[in-house]
C-alpha positions in Angstrom: -71.6 -54.4 -82.0 -73.5 -51.7 -80.0 -74.4 -48.7 -81.3 -72.0 -46.7 -78.6 -69.4 -48.5 -79.0 -70.0 -47.9 -83.4 -70.4 -44.2 -82.3 -66.9 -44.1 -80.8 -65.0 -45.9 -83.4 -66.2 -43.7 -85.9 -65.2 -40.6 -83.9 -62.0 -42.1 -83.3 -61.5 -42.9 -87.4 -62.9 -39.4 -87.9 -60.4 -37.6 -85.8 -57.5 -39.7 -87.3 -58.4 -38.5 -90.7 -58.5 -34.8 -89.9 -55.3 -35.2 -88.4 -54.1 -36.8 -91.9 -55.6 -34.0 -93.4 -54.4 -31.5 -91.0 -50.9 -33.0 -90.9 -50.9 -33.4 -95.6 -52.0 -29.8 -95.4 -49.5 -28.5 -92.9 -46.8 -30.2 -95.4 -48.2 -29.0 -98.4 -47.5 -25.4 -96.4 -44.1 -25.6 -95.7 -43.5 -27.1 -99.5 -45.3 -24.1 -101.0 -43.0 -21.4 -98.7 -39.9 -23.6 -99.7 -40.5 -23.4 -103.3 -41.4 -19.5 -103.2 -38.2 -18.8 -101.6 -36.1 -20.9 -104.0 -38.0 -19.2 -106.5 -37.4 -15.9 -105.1 -33.5 -16.8 -104.5 -33.0 -17.9 -107.8 -34.9 -14.3 -109.2 -32.5 -12.8 -107.1 -29.5 -13.9 -108.4 -30.6 -13.7 -111.9 -31.2 -9.8 -111.0 -28.2 -9.4 -109.6 -26.2 -10.8 -113.0 -27.5 -8.6 -114.7 -26.5 -5.2 -112.7 -23.2 -7.2 -111.5 -21.5 -4.6 -113.8 -23.3 -1.5 -113.3 -22.7 -2.2 -109.5 -19.2 -3.0 -109.9 -18.5 -0.1 -111.7 -20.3 2.4 -109.2 -18.3 0.9 -106.4 -15.0 -0.3 -107.3 -13.7 2.9 -109.7 -14.7 5.1 -106.7 -13.2 3.0 -104.2 -10.3 0.9 -105.3 -11.7 -2.3 -104.1 -11.0 -5.7 -105.0 -7.8 -4.0 -107.1 -9.8 -1.9 -109.2 -8.0 1.5 -110.5 -9.3 4.9 -109.0 -11.8 6.8 -111.8 -10.3 9.6 -113.6 -12.9 11.6 -112.4 -12.2 12.0 -108.8 -10.4 14.6 -107.0 -7.0 12.6 -106.9 -6.7 13.4 -110.9 -5.0 16.6 -111.9 -2.7 16.9 -115.2 -0.6 18.9 -113.2 0.7 15.7 -111.5 1.1 14.0 -115.0 5.0 14.4 -114.8 7.4 11.9 -114.4 9.1 12.0 -110.7 13.2 12.4 -111.3 15.0 10.0 -110.1 11.9 7.2 -109.2 12.3 3.5 -110.2 11.0 2.3 -113.1 7.5 0.0 -112.8 7.3 -2.6 -115.2 3.2 -2.4 -116.1 1.7 -5.8 -117.7 -1.5 -6.2 -119.6 -3.9 -9.3 -119.8 -6.9 -10.4 -121.2 -10.1 -12.7 -120.5 -13.3 -13.5 -121.6 -16.3 -14.9 -120.3 -17.5 -18.3 -121.3 -20.5 -16.7 -123.2 -18.1 -14.5 -124.9 -17.5 -15.2 -128.2 -15.1 -12.9 -129.2 -11.1 -12.6 -129.2 -9.5 -10.6 -127.1 -5.7 -9.9 -126.4 -3.7 -7.4 -125.0 -1.5 -5.4 -128.2 0.7 -4.1 -126.0 2.3 -6.8 -123.6 4.1 -4.5 -121.3 5.8 -0.9 -120.9 8.1 0.2 -118.1 7.7 3.4 -116.9 8.0 5.8 -113.6 5.3 7.4 -111.5 3.5 10.5 -112.9 5.0 9.4 -116.3 2.1 8.8 -119.1 1.7 5.7 -121.9 -0.9 4.5 -124.2 -1.4 0.4 -124.7 -3.3 -1.1 -127.0 -5.7 -4.1 -126.7 -7.3 -5.9 -129.9 -10.7 -7.6 -129.8 -12.3 -9.5 -133.1 -16.0 -10.8 -133.3 -15.2 -13.8 -135.8 -18.7 -15.1 -135.5 -21.8 -14.3 -138.2 -23.3 -12.2 -135.6 -23.1 -8.7 -134.3 -21.8 -9.1 -130.6 -22.3 -6.2 -128.0 -19.3 -6.4 -125.3 -18.9 -4.9 -121.8 -15.6 -5.4 -119.9 -14.6 -4.9 -116.3 -10.7 -4.4 -115.1 -8.8 -4.8 -111.9 -5.0 -4.2 -111.1 -2.7 -6.3 -109.3 -1.4 -6.2 -106.4 -4.7 -5.0 -104.9 -3.0 -2.2 -102.8 -1.2 -0.3 -106.1 -5.1 0.3 -107.5 -5.2 3.5 -105.9 -2.5 5.2 -107.8 -3.3 3.7 -110.9 -5.1 6.5 -112.9 -6.7 5.5 -116.5 -7.2 8.9 -118.5 -8.8 7.2 -121.2 -10.0 3.5 -122.0 -13.0 1.4 -123.0 -14.1 -0.3 -119.7 -17.8 -0.2 -118.5 -18.7 1.4 -122.0 -21.0 -1.3 -124.2 -18.9 -1.9 -127.1 -20.2 -3.1 -130.3 -18.4 -5.3 -132.6 -20.1 -6.3 -136.3 -19.4 -10.2 -138.0 -15.9 -10.7 -138.6 -14.6 -6.9 -137.6 -11.8 -6.3 -135.5 -10.5 -3.3 -133.4 -8.0 -1.6 -131.5 -9.3 -0.5 -128.1 -6.8 2.1 -126.2 -6.2 2.6 -122.6 -4.3 5.9 -121.8 -3.0 5.9 -118.0 -0.4 6.8 -115.9 0.8 5.8 -111.9 0.1 8.7 -109.6 3.3 10.5 -108.5 2.2 9.8 -104.6 3.4 6.2 -105.9 7.0 7.0 -105.3 6.8 8.6 -102.1 4.5 5.8 -100.4 6.3 3.4 -98.6 3.5 0.5 -98.7 4.5 0.8 -102.4 8.4 0.0 -101.8 8.6 -3.6 -102.9 6.2 -3.1 -105.7 8.3 -3.3 -109.1 5.9 -4.7 -111.4 1.9 -4.0 -111.8 -0.6 -5.9 -114.0 -3.6 -4.4 -115.7 -6.0 -7.2 -116.5 -9.2 -6.6 -118.7 -11.8 -9.2 -118.9 -14.6 -8.9 -121.7 -18.6 -10.1 -121.1 -21.3 -10.4 -123.6 -23.7 -7.5 -122.9 -27.1 -8.6 -121.2 -28.8 -5.7 -123.1 -28.1 -7.7 -126.5 
């Protein structure tokens, strides 16, 4: 074989080899980028899961977003409004509960329902029990259904958004002191609302 032809073939093989290596390097770089992106997404979701309850508290309690009752520390709260509206239609308040999959407590409403009128205060109780052999710290969120009534559901005292520690086999009663704002009786959008449900969900604290 002539030497010039041999050199041409060598250059061709060398160029092909260089192309293959370049393609492999590009694929590796792309795969590394994708893995980095996926890892970032996973880390982000983990971080959000730990921040979920605080964010829920900050946003929802101040805005009534997603059926969350208004925070009684807001400007709407006025002890002078805690007077039953004469002639107002009664409203049935139902109490419900649930637990996250990771929470090993038992959690039920001791009070099933209360009937009241706007402006009338009421006290209800939930019962939480830790049937396990270890101490467990929990934290709860709540919602109000229908969501449009949440802006009028004022909670004076409750156990939501605060960590609750139950020792092994401990059982406690958790009070909820609340009232429906008198403005509820004069809002035409509340005309068809005869029943309101207050629902609490307990999660295992991420700080435990």
